[in-house]
N, C-alpha and C positions, 0 to 999 in steps of 0.2 A: 097524500099524493097527491089525486087526480085534483083535488080542490084545491091547489094549489098552481097547478097546472093550468088549470083555466082560468083561474087569476090573472097568469103570466099571460097567458092569450090576449083574454082582453085586454089587460095595459099593453099590449102588442100593436093590437088592431085601433086602439083609442090614439097611440100614438105615432104610428102610421102618418094616417095624414099629411098631420104634421112636419111629420119630418119631408115627407116627398113636397110635399109644397113650399119648404124652407129651401131644399135643395134645387136650386133652379141660377140657373146663367146662359142667356143665347145672344151666340154672337153670330155675324155677319160672313165670318171670314173661317176655313176652315186648317189656311194655312195663307202664308203671307212669303212671295216671292218678289226679290228686289234683283233688278239686272243696274249697275252702276260702274260709273268710269271712275280712278283715282281724280282730283283734283274738281273733277264735273259737277254738276250741279245735284240737288239736294231730290231722294223718289220718295212718293207722297202715295199711303195706300190710307183708306177710309174702311174702319172698324167702329160698326156698329154694334151696341150692345143691351140687351134690352133686359128688364129685371119681369120675369115672367112671375112671380110670388104676388103672394098679397098682402106681403109687407115692405116697407119701405128700406132701402136697403142703399150700405154706404160702396161705393168699387173704387178698387184701387189695382192701373197696370202698369207693369213696365217689361223688362227686356230682361230675362235673368242671366245675359251674358250681353257684353259689346258695349255696355250704355251711353259710352263715348261717342257713338255715333248712330246708333239707333233710341232717338226720343220718341214721347207719347204726350199728347195734349189732347185734353189734359189727363194729368197720371191718376186725378184724385175725384171722384165725383159721388154725387146721391142722386137715387134714381125711385122712385114714385113706382107704387106697383101696375104693371103695367108700361109705365116709360122705356123711353130709348134713348140711346146718349150718342152719336157720333165721337169717336176716337183718330185723331190723326195722329198716325206713324209715320214718321221721319226716320229717312237716312239719309246721312252725311257722310260722306265717304272723304270729305276733303283733309281730315284727321288723321288718315289712314296713311301710313310712311310702308315704304317697298312696292315690290310687284302689283300683279295677278293675285289674286285672293279667294277663296268660297270660306264663306261663314253660317256657321247654322247654331241656331239656336232656339229659344222659345220664349213668347211673347206670353206673359204669366197673365190671365183677368182675375182677380178674388173676389168675389161676394161676400158680406155680415151683414144682416141686419142692424139697422139703427138702435135700435130698441133693444138692451139687453134683457131674454125673460132668464129663466132655467133651462131652457132644451136652447144651447150656442149652439148653430150649425155655421160653420164659414163652408159655402163655396169656390168651386176657382174650374178654371181652362187652361191649357195650356195651348197656344198655337204654332205650331212652327214654322220657322223661318229659313227662308235660305238667301244669302246673299252674295250674289256671283259679281264681281269687280272687278272691271276690265275688260272691251269687248275680246282679247286673243279668250280670255276665261270661258266668254258666254258661248264660242263656236263650240271648245271642246268639252264642255260642260252638256250642252242641246245635241252633241253629235255623240253621245254615247253609243247608239245603235245601228248597225251595219248599213251603207246608203244600199240604194237599190243597185247601181251599178255593180258592185262589192258583189251584193249577194248573186246577183244574175252571171257575174262572173265565177264565183265561187259552183254556185248551181250548173254549171253546161262541164267545168274543171271535174263534178265528180259523176256527173252524166254519161260523159267519152269516157272517164274512167273505168266506170259498170260497167260499160256495152262495151270495150274494149278486154275485162276481165271476163266476162260471160263470152265473149267470141275466140277468146282465147282457150276456156275450157269447152266449150261445145266442140273446138278443132283442135283439141290435144291431138288425140289419134290420125288426123290426118298430116300434119305437123312432125309426128314424133315416125310413123312412116315415111316422107321422104327425106328423112334424116340417111 
């Protein structure tokens, strides 16, 4: 029992560096936000993909949804160990029908070793994408917080109300005697 446990631990420690080294993708953006107008121009973001492993890897990049308006160039490429590649992510709202919209999806970056081995590990990263279409929507999406003027007005009303209630409670006896 103890011998078999030792063998499993030794095997795990031998394979652990290979697994950690094989599992790796680095990307330059943690999220992508686009603000576009219907019928307007194309919005572009640059995404840098890095291969931090010691192996040559094949990468594929694509949007999980809305592939008719979100395009990547290139969509597939090979990177040597430690190399990097810039991917252009474009949002083209010309094909969108209707009014203002907010679209949310993910942009997937998948990597796999070029040479197949006994231990095949594919790695991936999902980058959240937010696309706000039309200027009206942009204003309402960014103004989710209370404006400073409204905040101060609410603060003044609450302060005045609590001061009035405190005054009335303190002087309750005086008002009841006058009646």
